[in-house]
C-alpha atoms as one frame of an Amber mdcrd trajectory, in Angstrom:
protein
 -37.782 -78.517 -18.325 -34.812 -76.505 -18.678 -32.874 -75.486 -15.494 -34.269
 -72.729 -13.285 -31.097 -70.611 -13.836 -31.811 -71.057 -17.880 -35.477 -69.608
 -17.382 -35.927 -66.772 -19.996 -38.232 -64.873 -17.762 -35.801 -65.307 -14.865
 -32.877 -64.011 -16.911 -35.076 -60.898 -18.045 -36.058 -60.093 -14.670 -32.292
 -60.217 -13.550 -31.229 -58.085 -16.628 -34.066 -55.560 -15.890 -33.127 -55.212
 -12.141 -29.315 -54.716 -13.102 -30.384 -52.026 -15.488 -32.899 -50.497 -13.155
 -30.093 -50.038 -10.584 -28.492 -47.338 -13.082 -31.507 -45.260 -12.820 -33.603
 -45.875  -9.587 -31.461 -43.618  -7.323 -32.338 -40.532  -9.823 -35.774 -41.202
 -10.148 -36.277 -41.437  -6.234 -34.316 -38.048  -5.874 -37.196 -36.579  -7.996
 -39.227 -38.328  -6.593 -40.817 -40.390  -9.091 -41.837 -44.176  -9.442 -40.427
 -46.071 -12.585 -43.813 -46.429 -13.920 -44.618 -42.372 -13.601 -41.253 -41.516
 -15.177 -42.366 -43.935 -18.282 -45.619 -42.074 -18.482 -43.559 -38.715 -18.255
 -41.247 -39.888 -20.767 -43.870 -41.032 -23.331 -45.717 -37.845 -22.987 -42.662
 -35.814 -23.592 -41.974 -37.698 -27.004 -45.561 -37.793 -28.100 -46.756 -34.553
 -26.655 -50.411 -35.860 -25.982 -51.954 -39.617 -25.678 -55.237 -41.070 -24.956
 -54.942 -43.147 -21.582 -55.260 -46.559 -23.762 -52.500 -45.464 -25.989 -50.519
 -44.415 -22.935 -51.072 -47.615 -21.166 -49.666 -49.419 -24.425 -46.582 -47.297
 -24.834 -45.721 -47.761 -21.044 -46.602 -51.348 -20.684 -48.892 -50.314 -17.705
 -52.414 -52.163 -17.293 -55.274 -49.789 -17.561 -56.440 -50.232 -14.037 -53.023
 -49.474 -12.775 -52.780 -46.484 -14.904 -55.899 -44.777 -13.679 -54.318 -44.191
 -10.192 -50.750 -43.194 -11.516 -52.459 -40.683 -13.699 -54.413 -39.209 -10.625
 -51.364 -39.008  -8.642 -49.399 -37.373 -11.542 -52.185 -34.828 -11.740 -52.218
 -34.170  -8.341 -48.345 -33.499  -8.476 -49.217 -31.011 -11.224 -47.051 -32.976
 -13.829 -50.009 -34.089 -16.198 -53.089 -32.380 -17.373 -56.113 -33.700 -19.185
 -58.439 -32.082 -21.643 -61.329 -33.331 -23.830 -60.867 -33.699 -27.460 -62.464
 -30.765 -29.526 -63.273 -33.620 -32.249 -64.895 -36.043 -29.977 -65.499 -34.979
 -26.475 -65.594 -38.805 -25.113 -61.904 -38.708 -25.815 -59.685 -37.607 -23.111
 -56.350 -36.287 -23.901 -53.422 -36.482 -21.464 -50.288 -34.067 -21.628 -47.614
 -32.805 -19.593 -47.622 -29.512 -17.576 -44.944 -26.855 -17.871 -43.656 -28.108
 -14.470 -43.103 -31.599 -15.776 -41.729 -30.345 -19.104 -39.112 -28.547 -17.113
 -38.452 -31.456 -14.812 -38.013 -33.744 -17.887 -35.381 -31.179 -19.360 -33.259
 -31.031 -16.175 -33.633 -34.916 -15.285 -33.332 -36.339 -19.042 -29.311 -35.523
 -19.254 -28.686 -37.160 -15.884 -30.638 -40.454 -16.936 -28.874 -40.317 -20.262
 -25.586 -40.294 -18.463 -26.635 -43.469 -16.783 -27.399 -44.998 -20.256 -23.750
 -44.164 -21.170 -22.414 -45.839 -18.092 -24.460 -49.088 -19.136 -22.968 -48.636
 -22.808 -19.525 -48.056 -21.362 -19.744 -51.347 -19.122 -21.563 -53.630 -21.680
 -20.527 -51.820 -25.013 -22.264 -50.028 -27.560 -22.349 -53.049 -29.912 -23.686
 -55.234 -27.234 -26.480 -52.711 -26.447 -27.215 -52.354 -30.253 -27.320 -56.282
 -30.376 -29.490 -56.474 -27.435 -31.898 -53.920 -28.639 -32.397 -55.690 -31.788
 -32.970 -59.112 -29.978 -35.450 -57.860 -27.562 -37.391 -55.941 -30.381 -37.447
 -59.568 -32.139 -38.519 -61.386 -28.963 -41.314 -58.564 -28.179 -42.716 -59.423
 -31.537 -43.159 -63.287 -31.251 -46.424 -64.670 -30.547 -47.451 -67.721 -28.425
 -48.438 -70.616 -30.317 -51.397 -73.009 -29.639 -50.997 -76.127 -27.938
């Protein structure tokens, strides 16, 4: 077995923590959790999604998503509506309050991305993104 320090999951966790340290302070000012921000960001880009799609986009398990969606709805950040084509489908979208907050906060978070790129270089960021996309596509083999 490889050394503990060489564990891929551990390295990914450490990299995530370093990365999130750039963004957490801004999210705490709003205040939103990381998961809540992912949902708002996904809806800002895709306008309207079903909860299953939202869970997939945001890498959040469906049972957890239910509670997060309820809290965001209570904060007046998201709204739900039945699909006119199929009443069984519920579509989730941002409220005007959330859209305004997203427009205000996005440039601040983008500046944090720029700071990461400055320290890590844009070339390294591009390589990392490409490698993480490839890693995300692999499937476990059968033993």
